N, C-alpha and C positions, 0 to 999 in steps of 0.2 A: 029460505030454509038453509041451515048450515049442513050442507051435504056431507062434509067430512066427519063432523061430530055424529052424524046419524049412522055411520058405517059400523057394522059389527067389528070387534077388535081384530079378528083374523083377517077380514077383508082389508082393513086399514093397513095392517102390517104387510099384507101381500102387495098392496099398492106402493108402500114405501120401498119394499124390496125390489120392485120391478125396475128395469133399466129405463126409466122415464124421468124427466126433470122434476116433475111434481107428483105427489108431495115430497119435498126435500127437507133439507136441514132446518130451514126456518119454521116450517109447519111442525116438524118433529119437536123442535125446541119448545114451541108453544104448547103442544100436546103434553110433553113431559112436564112443563111447568104447571099445566092444569092438573095433571095427576098428582104432583107433589102438593099443590094447594088443596086439592080434594082430601088428601091424606091428613093434612093439617086441620082441615075442617072436621074430619072425623074425630081427631084427638080432642079438639076444642069442644066437641059436642058430648063427649063422654062425661059421666058423673065424676066429679073430682074426688069425692069420698063416698062412702056408703050412705051417709046421711043426705048427700046431694042437696044441701040447703041453698036457697037462692043467693045468699050473701057470698057463698064460696065461688059462685060462678059469675059474679058481676063482670070481671075483666074478660072472661071467655065469651060471655054473651055480647059484650061490646065489639069484639073482633070478628065474631062469626059472620055477620052480614057482609063485612068488608072482604073476608076470605071468599065467601060465596060469589060476590060480585067480580072479584079478580078471576076466579075460576071460569065464570061464564064468559068474561071478556077474552080470556086466553083461548077458550074453545073457538070463539069467533075469529080471533087472530090467526089461528091455524088455517081456517078457510080463506081468510083474506090474504094470507101469504101465498097460497096456491094461486089465487086469482091474480095477485099482483105479478107473480113471476111468469104466469102464463101470458099476461098482457105484455110483459117485457119481451118475451120470446117472439110474440107476434109482431112487436115493433121492429125487430131486426129483419123481419121478412118483408117489410114494406118496400115498394119499388124505389129504385135510385138511379133511374136512367137519365133524368133531366136535373138541371140545377134546382128547379123548384121542388122536385121530389126528394132530392138530397137534403134540402133545407128542412122540409116537413119531417122527413125521417129522423133527422138529428134531434129535432124538437120533441118528437114523440118518444124517442128513446130516452132523452133526458128526463122527461116527465115520468115515464114509466119506471126508470131507474130510481128516481126519488121516491115514488110510491113504494117500490120494492124495498127501499131502505127504511122508510118510516114504519113499516109493519114490524120487522124484528126490533126496531128501536123501541117501539111501544111494548113489545114482549119483554125486553130487558127491563124497562121501567116497572112493569107489573111484577116481574120477578123480585126486584128490589123492594117493592111495596109489600109483596107477600112475605118476604123474609123478615121485614120489619114487624109485621103482624105476628110472625112466628116467635119473635122475641117474647111477646106477651104470653103466647100459648105455652112456651117452654117454661116460663116462670109460674104459671097458674094451673096447668093441666094435671091430670092424673099421672103420677110418676110411673104407673104400670105401662103406660103407652109411650114411654120415652124412646124406645127403639123405633116406633112408627114415626115419631116426629123427627128423629135423627135421619131416617130415610127421606122424609119430606124435605128437610133442609138441604140435604145433599143433592136431590134431584133438581130442586128449583135453582140452587146455586150453579149447577152444571148447565141448566137450561139458559141461565143468564149469559154464561160464557158462549154457549152455542148461538144464541141470538146475536151476540156481539160479533161473532165471526162472520155472520151473514151481513151485518151492517158494514163491516170493514170491507168485505168482498165487493159489495155494491159501490161503496165510496171510491174504491180503487179505480173504478172505471169511469168515474164522473169528472167532467171538466167544469166544475163549479166550486171554486175555492171557498166561497162564503158558506154555501150549504154544507160542504165537507167539514169545514172548521167548526161550524155550529153543531153539527151532528156528533162529531168526535168529542166535543166538550160535554155535550149532554150524556153521551155514552160513558165517558170516563167517570162522570159523577154518579151515574147509575150503578156502574160496576163497583165503585168504591163503597156506595151505600149498601149494595148487596153483600159485599165481602164483610163489612163491619157488622151488619145484622146477622149474617150467618154465624160469624164468630161469637157474637154475643148470645145468640140463641143456643148454640152448642155449649157455651160456657154455663148457661143457666141450667141446661140439662145435666151437666156434670157436677154442678154445685150442690 
C-alpha cells in the first residue's frame, strides 16, 4: 500500500513541515509532479467543443492513458523516495568498530545512495514525459482550460528541477565515477527534454 498517497492532504503537509528528514524534497517533487499531471489529465478529459464529437478528441484520448500512468507512477515514487532516504539514513547508523564492519557499512551506504539517486532520477524522467504529453494537450484541448494547463506545465517543470537537485545532492556524496557520469548524462538529457516540451506547450497555449 502507498502509505504516503493515502494520507489526507493536511496530514501530508504537516509531515512535510515537521523537522524530520522525510518526506523531503524528493517526495515533494514527485507529489508536485503528480498534481501537475493530474491537472493536465483533467484538461485533456474536458470536452473540446460543445459538440464534443469523437473526432475532435482523438489526440486527447491518445494521451490520456499515458498521463494517468505517469501520475500513478509519480505517486509511487513519492513513497519510494521516503523509503530510499530512510534506508540511506539507517545505513549511516551501521556499526563501524571493526575493519569488516567498516567495509560492510561503506558498501551498504553506496548501495543505498544509488537507490536514493535513482528514485528522483525517475521522477525527472516522468516529468519530461508528462511535459511532452502536455504539448499535445496544449494544441488540442479546450481553450477555456488554458490557465489550468499553464499551471500544470509550471508545476511539472519545477518538479523536474526539484528532482534534479536531489539527484545532484546524492551524487555529490558518491565515490563512483561511472555511476555519477551516467546519471548526470541521463539527467541532463531529461532536463533538456523537459525544458523544450514546456516551452513548446506554453507556445501552443499562446498561439
